[in-house]
C-alpha positions, 0 to 999 in steps of 0.5 A: 350544585355545590360541586359546580358553584363554590359555597352554593348553599351559603351564597344563594339559599341560606337565610342567614346569609341573605340577612347578612348580605342585607345588613352588609349593604347598610354597614357604616364600615366596609372593606374596599379596594383603593385605586392602587389595586392591580387586579392580581386576585390574591384577595379572591384566593384568600377569601373563603367566599371567593370574592373581592372586597365590596363585591357581592358575597363579601362579608367584610371578614378582613381575611384578604387585607394581609394578602394584598401585595400593594396594600390596596384593601382598606377599611372605611366608609367607601372607596378612596 
């Protein structure tokens, strides 16, 4: 399945990933997309988990922030 679904083990089976996903949901600070986002997916291409900020499997690593051409990814309490 890892050939068909990228990072299958980490996303669906790894117990550490499950705990981190639960903690991520109650985190006070998160990376999120602002309304300036133009859906270019440069953040998804930069992400090792192939996700966007504030989506499922986002681990708030911040690797996507420098790739956004319109500076639409922020760190804070929620979407603005």
